[in-house]
DSSP file (Angstrom, degrees, kcal/mol; ACC not computed):
  #  RESIDUE AA STRUCTURE BP1 BP2  ACC     N-H-->O    O-->H-N    N-H-->O    O-->H-N    TCO  KAPPA ALPHA  PHI   PSI    X-CA   Y-CA   Z-CA
    1    1 A Q              0   0    0      0, 0.0     2,-0.3     0, 0.0    26,-0.1   0.000 360.0 360.0 360.0 129.6   93.2   57.7  147.1
    2    2 A V        +     0   0    0     24,-0.2     2,-0.4    22,-0.1    24,-0.2  -0.600 360.0 179.1 -80.0 132.4   96.5   56.2  148.1
    3    3 A Q  E     -A   25   0A   0     22,-2.3    22,-2.3    -2,-0.3     2,-0.5  -0.999  17.2-165.0-135.1 138.8   99.4   56.9  145.8
    4    4 A L  E     -A   24   0A   0    109,-0.4   111,-0.6    -2,-0.4     2,-0.5  -0.992  12.1-170.5-119.1 125.4  103.1   56.0  146.0
    5    5 A V  E     -A   23   0A   0     18,-2.3    18,-2.4    -2,-0.5     2,-0.2  -0.953   5.2-157.7-123.9 116.0  105.4   57.9  143.8
    6    6 A E  E     +A   22   0A   0     -2,-0.5     2,-0.3    16,-0.2    16,-0.2  -0.563  16.5 169.9 -87.5 153.6  109.0   56.9  143.3
    7    7 A S  E     +A   21   0A   0     14,-2.2    14,-2.7    -2,-0.2   110,-0.1  -0.979  41.8  60.4-153.1 161.9  111.8   59.2  142.2
    8    8 A G        +     0   0    0     -2,-0.3    11,-0.3     1,-0.2    14,-0.1   0.403  60.4 136.5 103.3  -1.9  115.5   59.3  141.9
    9    9 A G        +     0   0    0     12,-0.1     2,-0.3     9,-0.1    -1,-0.2  -0.157  22.0 124.6 -68.7 172.8  116.3   56.5  139.5
   10   10 A G  E     -d  119   0B   0    108,-0.9   110,-2.8   107,-0.1     2,-0.5  -0.992  56.9 -54.1 166.9-164.8  118.8   56.9  136.7
   11   11 A L  E     +d  120   0B   0     -2,-0.3     2,-0.3   108,-0.2   110,-0.2  -0.924  51.8 161.0-111.0 125.4  121.9   55.6  134.9
   12   12 A V  E     -d  121   0B   0    108,-2.6   110,-2.8    -2,-0.5     2,-0.2  -0.893  36.5-107.8-134.7 166.5  125.1   55.2  136.9
   13   13 A Q  E >   -d  122   0B   0     -2,-0.3     3,-2.2   108,-0.2    72,-0.2  -0.615  51.5 -80.0 -91.7 157.1  128.4   53.3  136.4
   14   14 A A  T 3  S+     0   0    0    108,-2.5    72,-0.2     1,-0.3    -1,-0.1  -0.261 118.3  26.0 -55.1 137.3  129.3   50.2  138.4
   15   15 A G  T 3  S+     0   0    0     70,-3.0    69,-0.6     1,-0.3    -1,-0.3   0.190  96.8 114.2  92.9 -16.7  130.6   51.1  141.9
   16   16 A E    <   -     0   0    0     -3,-2.2    69,-1.7    69,-0.2    -1,-0.3  -0.447  63.3-118.9 -84.9 160.4  128.7   54.4  142.0
   17   17 A P        +     0   0    0      0, 0.0     2,-0.3     0, 0.0    66,-0.2  -0.578  27.4 179.4 -95.6 162.7  125.9   55.2  144.5
   18   18 A L  E     - B   0  82A   0     64,-2.5    64,-3.0    -2,-0.2     2,-0.4  -0.963  12.4-151.4-157.6 145.3  122.3   56.1  143.8
   19   19 A S  E     - B   0  81A   0     -2,-0.3     2,-0.3   -11,-0.3    62,-0.2  -0.968   8.4-171.6-123.3 138.1  119.4   57.0  146.0
   20   20 A V  E     - B   0  80A   0     60,-2.2    60,-2.7    -2,-0.4     2,-0.3  -0.924   6.8-165.5-122.1 152.5  115.7   56.5  145.2
   21   21 A S  E     -AB   7  79A   0    -14,-2.7   -14,-2.2    -2,-0.3     2,-0.4  -0.906   9.7-152.9-135.2 163.9  112.8   57.7  147.3
   22   22 A C  E     -AB   6  78A   0     56,-2.2    56,-2.2    -2,-0.3     2,-0.5  -0.963   6.8-160.0-142.9 119.4  109.1   57.0  147.5
   23   23 A A  E     -AB   5  77A   0    -18,-2.4   -18,-2.3    -2,-0.4     2,-0.4  -0.874  10.1-154.8-103.8 128.8  106.5   59.5  148.7
   24   24 A A  E     +A    4   0A   0     52,-3.1     2,-0.3    -2,-0.5   -20,-0.2  -0.794  13.9 177.6-102.6 143.6  103.1   58.3  149.9
   25   25 A S  E     +A    3   0A   0    -22,-2.3   -22,-2.3    -2,-0.4     3,-0.1  -0.967  55.7  46.3-139.0 157.2   99.9   60.2  149.9
   26   26 A G  S    S+     0   0    0     -2,-0.3     2,-0.3   -24,-0.2   -24,-0.2   0.378 110.2  39.7  93.3  -4.4   96.3   59.5  150.8
   27   27 A L  S    S-     0   0    0    -24,-0.1     2,-0.6   -26,-0.1    -1,-0.1  -0.977  86.6 -99.6-162.3 165.6   97.2   57.8  154.1
   28   28 A T    >   -     0   0    0     -2,-0.3     3,-0.6     1,-0.1    -3,-0.1  -0.846  27.5-164.9 -93.8 123.0   99.5   58.0  157.1
   29   29 A V  G >   +     0   0    0     -2,-0.6     3,-2.3    44,-0.3    -1,-0.1   0.488  61.8 101.1 -87.9  -2.1  102.3   55.6  156.7
   30   30 A S  G 3  S+     0   0    0      1,-0.3    -1,-0.2    43,-0.2    43,-0.1   0.709  87.7  41.6 -62.9 -19.7  103.6   55.7  160.3
   31   31 A T  G <  S+     0   0    0     -3,-0.6    -1,-0.3    42,-0.1     2,-0.2   0.239 103.6  88.7-107.5  13.8  101.9   52.3  161.1
   32   32 A S  S <  S-     0   0    0     -3,-2.3     2,-0.5    20,-0.1    67,-0.2  -0.603  73.8-119.5-109.2 166.8  102.8   50.5  157.9
   33   33 A V  E     -E   98   0B   0     65,-2.3    65,-3.0    -2,-0.2     2,-0.4  -0.896  30.0-162.1 -98.2 134.2  105.6   48.4  156.5
   34   34 A M  E     +EF  97  51B   0     17,-2.3    17,-2.7    -2,-0.5     2,-0.3  -0.952  12.9 175.6-120.9 141.1  107.2   49.9  153.5
   35   35 A G  E     -EF  96  50B   0     61,-2.7    61,-2.5    -2,-0.4     2,-0.4  -0.891  25.8-133.3-140.1 167.3  109.4   48.0  151.1
   36   36 A W  E     +EF  95  49B   0     13,-3.3    12,-2.4    -2,-0.3    13,-1.7  -0.988  23.2 175.6-122.3 133.7  111.3   48.0  147.9
   37   37 A F  E     -EF  94  47B   0     57,-2.6    57,-2.9    -2,-0.4     2,-0.3  -0.837  11.1-155.4-123.9 165.7  111.2   45.4  145.2
   38   38 A R  E     -EF  93  46B   0      8,-2.5     8,-3.4    -2,-0.3     2,-0.4  -0.990   5.9-161.5-143.9 154.9  112.8   45.3  141.8
   39   39 A Q  E     -E   92   0B   0     53,-2.0    53,-2.4    -2,-0.3     6,-0.2  -0.955   5.8-162.5-140.6 118.7  112.1   43.6  138.5
   40   40 A A    >   -     0   0    0      4,-0.4     3,-2.3    -2,-0.4    51,-0.1  -0.613  45.9 -75.7 -92.5 157.8  114.7   43.1  135.7
   41   41 A P  T 3  S+     0   0    0      0, 0.0    -1,-0.1     0, 0.0     3,-0.1  -0.285 118.5   7.0 -56.5 129.8  113.6   42.3  132.1
   42   42 A G  T 3  S+     0   0    0      1,-0.3     2,-0.3    -3,-0.1    -3,-0.0   0.517 113.3 100.4  78.6   4.2  112.5   38.7  131.8
   43   43 A K  S <  S-     0   0    0     -3,-2.3    -1,-0.3     1,-0.0     2,-0.1  -0.802  75.4-102.7-120.8 163.0  112.7   38.1  135.5
   44   44 A E        -     0   0    0     -2,-0.3    -4,-0.4     1,-0.1     2,-0.2  -0.427  47.6 -90.6 -77.8 156.4  110.2   38.0  138.4
   45   45 A R        -     0   0    0     -6,-0.2     2,-0.3    -2,-0.1    -6,-0.2  -0.489  51.6-161.4 -66.1 134.1  109.8   40.8  140.8
   46   46 A E  E     -F   38   0B   0     -8,-3.4    -8,-2.5    -2,-0.2     2,-0.1  -0.910  19.4-105.7-126.3 150.9  112.1   40.3  143.7
   47   47 A F  E     +F   37   0B   0     -2,-0.3   -10,-0.2   -10,-0.2     3,-0.1  -0.422  34.2 169.4 -69.6 140.2  112.3   41.6  147.2
   48   48 A V  E     -     0   0B   0    -12,-2.4    12,-2.6     1,-0.4     2,-0.3   0.702  58.1 -35.5-115.0 -55.7  115.0   44.1  148.0
   49   49 A A  E     -FG  36  59B   0    -13,-1.7   -13,-3.3    10,-0.2    -1,-0.4  -0.984  47.6-164.0-165.4 158.6  114.4   45.6  151.4
   50   50 A C  E     -FG  35  58B   0      8,-2.1     8,-1.9    -2,-0.3     2,-0.4  -0.979   4.7-156.7-149.0 163.7  111.7   46.6  153.8
   51   51 A I  E     -FG  34  57B   0    -17,-2.7   -17,-2.3    -2,-0.3     6,-0.2  -0.998  14.5-132.7-145.6 135.3  111.3   48.7  157.0
   52   52 A S    >   -     0   0    0      4,-2.7     3,-1.4    -2,-0.4   -19,-0.2  -0.264  37.1-100.3 -79.3 171.9  108.7   48.7  159.8
   53   53 A Y  T 3  S+     0   0    0      1,-0.3    20,-0.1     2,-0.1    -1,-0.1   0.788 125.4  51.7 -64.5 -25.2  107.1   51.8  161.1
   54   54 A S  T 3  S-     0   0    0      2,-0.1    -1,-0.3   -23,-0.1   -23,-0.0   0.476 125.2-100.1 -91.3  -2.3  109.6   51.7  164.1
   55   55 A G    <   +     0   0    0     -3,-1.4     2,-0.3     1,-0.3    -2,-0.1   0.544  69.7 147.3 100.2   7.3  112.6   51.4  161.8
   56   56 A I        -     0   0    0      1,-0.0    -4,-2.7     2,-0.0    -1,-0.3  -0.614  33.2-155.4 -76.1 136.4  113.4   47.7  161.9
   57   57 A T  E     -G   51   0B   0     -2,-0.3     2,-0.3    -6,-0.2    -6,-0.2  -0.739  20.5-169.2-118.5 160.2  114.8   46.6  158.6
   58   58 A R  E     -G   50   0B   0     -8,-1.9    -8,-2.1    -2,-0.3     2,-0.3  -0.986  12.5-167.9-144.8 139.4  115.2   43.5  156.5
   59   59 A Y  E     -G   49   0B   0     -2,-0.3   -10,-0.2   -10,-0.2     2,-0.2  -0.930  26.4-111.8-129.3 150.8  117.3   43.0  153.3
   60   60 A A    >>  -     0   0    0    -12,-2.6     3,-1.5    -2,-0.3     4,-1.2  -0.530  35.8-118.5 -69.7 148.1  117.7   40.5  150.6
   61   61 A D  T 34 S+     0   0    0      1,-0.3     3,-0.2     2,-0.2    -1,-0.1   0.835 111.1  63.9 -58.8 -32.2  121.1   38.8  150.8
   62   62 A S  T 34 S+     0   0    0      1,-0.2    -1,-0.3     3,-0.0   -14,-0.1   0.698 114.3  29.8 -68.6 -18.6  122.0   40.2  147.4
   63   63 A V  T X> S+     0   0    0     -3,-1.5     3,-2.4   -15,-0.2     4,-2.3   0.468  84.8 127.3-118.5  -5.3  122.0   43.8  148.6
   64   64 A K  T 3< S+     0   0    0     -4,-1.2     4,-0.1     1,-0.3   -15,-0.0  -0.305  81.2  16.1 -59.2 131.1  122.9   43.3  152.3
   65   65 A G  T 34 S+     0   0    0      2,-0.5    -1,-0.3     1,-0.1     3,-0.1   0.242 125.9  58.9  89.5 -13.8  125.8   45.6  153.2
   66   66 A R  T <4 S+     0   0    0     -3,-2.4    17,-2.1     1,-0.2     2,-0.3   0.700  98.3  53.6-114.1 -34.5  125.4   47.7  150.0
   67   67 A F  E  <  -C   82   0A   0     -4,-2.3    -2,-0.5    15,-0.2     2,-0.4  -0.784  59.9-164.8-107.4 148.3  121.8   49.1  150.3
   68   68 A T  E     -C   81   0A   0     13,-2.5    13,-3.1    -2,-0.3     2,-0.4  -0.987   4.0-159.6-133.6 124.6  120.2   51.0  153.2
   69   69 A I  E     +C   80   0A   0     -2,-0.4     2,-0.3    11,-0.2    11,-0.2  -0.827  20.2 162.7-101.1 141.5  116.5   51.5  153.6
   70   70 A S  E     -C   79   0A   0      9,-1.8     9,-3.1    -2,-0.4     2,-0.3  -0.942  17.9-153.0-148.2 168.2  115.2   54.3  155.8
   71   71 A R  E     -C   78   0A   0     -2,-0.3     2,-0.5     7,-0.3     7,-0.2  -0.994  13.6-152.5-147.7 153.0  111.9   56.2  156.3
   72   72 A D  E >>> -C   77   0A   0      5,-3.0     5,-1.9    -2,-0.3     3,-0.8  -0.914  11.2-171.0-124.1 100.0  110.7   59.5  157.5
   73   73 A N  G >45S+     0   0    0     -2,-0.5     3,-0.6     1,-0.3   -44,-0.3   0.825  84.9  59.4 -65.1 -30.9  107.2   59.0  158.9
   74   74 A A  G 345S+     0   0    0      1,-0.2    -1,-0.3    -3,-0.1   -44,-0.0   0.819 114.1  37.5 -66.1 -29.0  106.6   62.8  159.2
   75   75 A K  G <45S-     0   0    0     -3,-0.8    -1,-0.2     2,-0.2   -51,-0.2   0.386 105.4-127.3-101.0   2.0  107.2   63.1  155.4
   76   76 A N  T <<5 +     0   0    0     -3,-0.6   -52,-3.1    -4,-0.6     2,-0.4   0.901  67.1 132.3  53.4  43.1  105.4   59.8  154.5
   77   77 A T  E   < -BC  23  72A   0     -5,-1.9    -5,-3.0   -54,-0.2     2,-0.4  -0.966  44.3-162.5-133.8 140.9  108.5   58.9  152.6
   78   78 A V  E     -BC  22  71A   0    -56,-2.2   -56,-2.2    -2,-0.4     2,-0.3  -0.945  14.4-158.9-119.6 145.4  110.8   55.9  152.3
   79   79 A Y  E     -BC  21  70A   0     -9,-3.1    -9,-1.8    -2,-0.4     2,-0.4  -0.854  12.1-159.6-123.0 155.2  114.3   55.9  150.9
   80   80 A L  E     -BC  20  69A   0    -60,-2.7   -60,-2.2    -2,-0.3     2,-0.6  -0.910   8.4-163.9-135.6 109.3  116.7   53.4  149.4
   81   81 A Q  E     -BC  19  68A   0    -13,-3.1   -13,-2.5    -2,-0.4     2,-0.6  -0.831   9.9-164.6 -92.1 122.5  120.4   54.3  149.4
   82   82 A M  E     -BC  18  67A   0    -64,-3.0   -64,-2.5    -2,-0.6     2,-0.3  -0.938   9.0-179.4-115.8 118.1  122.2   52.1  147.0
   83   83 A N        +     0   0    0    -17,-2.1   -67,-0.1    -2,-0.6     3,-0.1  -0.769  61.7  17.3-113.2 159.5  126.0   51.9  147.2
   84   84 A N  S    S-     0   0    0    -69,-0.6    -1,-0.2    -2,-0.3   -68,-0.1   0.916  85.1-158.1  48.4  51.7  128.6   50.0  145.2
   85   85 A L        -     0   0    0    -69,-1.7   -70,-3.0    -3,-0.3   -69,-0.2  -0.262   7.1-156.5 -65.0 146.8  126.0   49.3  142.5
   86   86 A K    >   -     0   0    0    -72,-0.2     3,-2.4    -3,-0.1     4,-0.3  -0.851  30.5-110.5-120.4 155.8  126.5   46.4  140.2
   87   87 A P  G >  S+     0   0    0      0, 0.0     3,-1.8     0, 0.0    34,-0.3   0.840 117.5  63.5 -55.0 -31.9  125.2   45.8  136.7
   88   88 A E  G 3  S+     0   0    0      1,-0.3   -48,-0.0   -48,-0.0    -3,-0.0   0.568  88.9  69.3 -72.6  -5.7  123.0   43.0  138.1
   89   89 A D  G <  S+     0   0    0     -3,-2.4    -1,-0.3    32,-0.0     2,-0.2   0.521  71.1 120.7 -83.3  -6.3  121.2   45.7  140.2
   90   90 A T    <   +     0   0    0     -3,-1.8     2,-0.3    -4,-0.3    30,-0.2  -0.409  40.7 105.6 -62.0 125.1  119.7   47.0  136.9
   91   91 A A  E    S- H   0 119B   0     28,-2.1    28,-2.7    -2,-0.2     2,-0.6  -0.971  76.4 -78.3-178.2 171.3  115.9   46.9  137.2
   92   92 A V  E     -EH  39 118B   0    -53,-2.4   -53,-2.0    -2,-0.3     2,-0.5  -0.861  48.5-144.6 -87.7 126.9  112.8   48.8  137.7
   93   93 A Y  E     -EH  38 117B   0     24,-3.2    24,-2.0    -2,-0.6     2,-0.4  -0.830  14.5-163.4-100.8 128.7  112.5   49.5  141.4
   94   94 A Y  E     -E   37   0B   0    -57,-2.9   -57,-2.6    -2,-0.5     2,-0.3  -0.900  10.8-143.6-114.9 137.8  109.1   49.6  143.0
   95   95 A C  E     -E   36   0B   0     -2,-0.4    19,-2.3   -59,-0.2     2,-0.3  -0.760  23.4-172.9 -92.8 144.0  108.0   51.0  146.3
   96   96 A A  E     -EI  35 113B   0    -61,-2.5   -61,-2.7    -2,-0.3     2,-0.4  -0.977  13.2-157.8-140.2 153.0  105.4   49.1  148.2
   97   97 A L  E     +EI  34 112B   0     15,-2.3    15,-2.3    -2,-0.3    14,-2.0  -0.997  19.3 162.8-133.9 133.3  103.3   49.6  151.3
   98   98 A G  E     -E   33   0B   0    -65,-3.0   -65,-2.3    -2,-0.4    12,-0.2  -0.821  38.4-130.6-140.9-179.1  101.6   47.0  153.5
   99   99 A F        +     0   0    0     10,-0.4    11,-0.1    -2,-0.3   -65,-0.1   0.093  53.0 136.4-126.2  21.4  100.1   46.5  156.9
  100  100 A A        -     0   0    0      9,-0.4    -2,-0.1     1,-0.1     9,-0.0  -0.325  54.8-135.8 -67.2 153.9  101.7   43.3  158.1
  101  101 A T  S    S+     0   0    0    -49,-0.1     2,-0.2     2,-0.1    -1,-0.1   0.282  89.5  45.5 -92.9   9.6  103.0   43.2  161.7
  102  102 A Y  S    S-     0   0    0    -69,-0.0    -2,-0.1   -50,-0.0     0, 0.0  -0.575 103.4 -84.6-130.9-164.3  106.2   41.6  160.6
  103  103 A L        -     0   0    0     -2,-0.2     2,-0.1   -46,-0.1   -53,-0.1  -0.802  48.5-160.2-112.9  89.3  108.7   42.3  157.8
  104  104 A P        -     0   0    0      0, 0.0   -46,-0.1     0, 0.0    -6,-0.0  -0.408  21.9-173.4 -78.0 143.5  107.4   40.5  154.7
  105  105 A A        +     0   0    0     -2,-0.1     2,-0.4   -58,-0.1   -58,-0.2   0.406  61.3  94.2-107.8  -3.2  109.5   39.7  151.6
  106  106 A R  S >  S-     0   0    0      1,-0.1     3,-1.7   -60,-0.1     4,-0.1  -0.770  71.4-140.0 -94.8 135.2  106.6   38.5  149.5
  107  107 A A  G >  S+     0   0    0     -2,-0.4     3,-1.8     1,-0.3    -1,-0.1   0.819  99.8  67.4 -60.5 -31.6  105.0   40.9  147.1
  108  108 A S  G 3  S+     0   0    0      1,-0.3    -1,-0.3    -3,-0.0    -2,-0.0   0.671  90.0  65.1 -65.3 -15.5  101.6   39.5  147.9
  109  109 A Q  G <  S+     0   0    0     -3,-1.7   -10,-0.4   -11,-0.0     2,-0.4   0.399  88.8  82.7 -88.5   3.4  101.9   40.9  151.5
  110  110 A Y    <   -     0   0    0     -3,-1.8   -12,-0.3   -12,-0.2     3,-0.1  -0.882  57.0-166.8-111.9 142.6  101.9   44.5  150.2
  111  111 A T        +     0   0    0    -14,-2.0     2,-0.4    -2,-0.4   -13,-0.2   0.852  68.7  41.0 -96.0 -41.1   98.7   46.4  149.4
  112  112 A Y  E     -I   97   0B   0    -15,-2.3   -15,-2.3  -109,-0.0     2,-0.3  -0.867  63.0-169.8-118.2 147.4   99.8   49.5  147.5
  113  113 A W  E     -I   96   0B   0     -2,-0.4  -109,-0.4   -17,-0.2   -17,-0.2  -0.969  15.9-132.3-135.4 147.2  102.5   49.9  144.8
  114  114 A G        -     0   0    0    -19,-2.3  -109,-0.2    -2,-0.3     3,-0.1  -0.306  33.8-106.3 -84.8 178.9  104.2   52.7  143.1
  115  115 A Q        -     0   0    0   -111,-0.6  -110,-0.1     1,-0.2   -21,-0.1   0.618  62.1-115.2 -85.3 -13.2  104.7   52.9  139.3
  116  116 A G        -     0   0    0    -21,-0.1     2,-0.4     1,-0.0   -22,-0.2   0.093  17.0-126.5  97.1 151.7  108.4   52.1  139.5
  117  117 A T  E     - H   0  93B   0    -24,-2.0   -24,-3.2  -110,-0.1     2,-0.3  -1.000  25.0-118.4-136.5 136.4  111.6   53.9  138.7
  118  118 A Q  E     - H   0  92B   0     -2,-0.4  -108,-0.9   -26,-0.2     2,-0.5  -0.554  24.4-172.9 -80.7 132.0  114.3   52.6  136.4
  119  119 A V  E     -dH  10  91B   0    -28,-2.7   -28,-2.1    -2,-0.3     2,-0.5  -0.992   6.0-176.0-121.4 122.5  117.8   52.0  137.8
  120  120 A T  E     -d   11   0B   0   -110,-2.8  -108,-2.6    -2,-0.5     2,-0.6  -0.978   7.3-167.8-123.9 127.4  120.5   51.2  135.2
  121  121 A V  E     -d   12   0B   0     -2,-0.5     2,-0.3   -34,-0.3  -108,-0.2  -0.956  10.2-155.3-117.2 118.0  124.0   50.3  136.2
  122  122 A S  E      d   13   0B   0   -110,-2.8  -108,-2.5    -2,-0.6    -2,-0.0  -0.646 360.0 360.0 -93.1 149.8  126.6   50.2  133.4
  123  123 A S              0   0    0     -2,-0.3    -1,-0.1  -110,-0.2  -110,-0.1   0.442 360.0 360.0 -90.5 360.0  129.7   48.1  133.6
């Protein structure tokens, strides 16, 4: 059974950094695309970043230059380093895994999802 488990969320002040990670089990992630999405209260889930198995990345414009996605295929883990956080980054962050041969930004292109981890940025 495939499981994605996020960790590392929390409460920080604006301008501070925070890192979240996602560990996958039940499959080998080295040939997959892994991504991060987020959902704020009352809003739709939105794309944050994704990374191919070879390390090619894609970011939403809202986080470009502040967030960095990376992965360790040997550990079946993807990371999201978030710097210079803003209150508008507050959301539940979800890890996702898919098998597209490109870098998808649509949630429908991902097959497996984690349970989410809360990130709260105070002003």
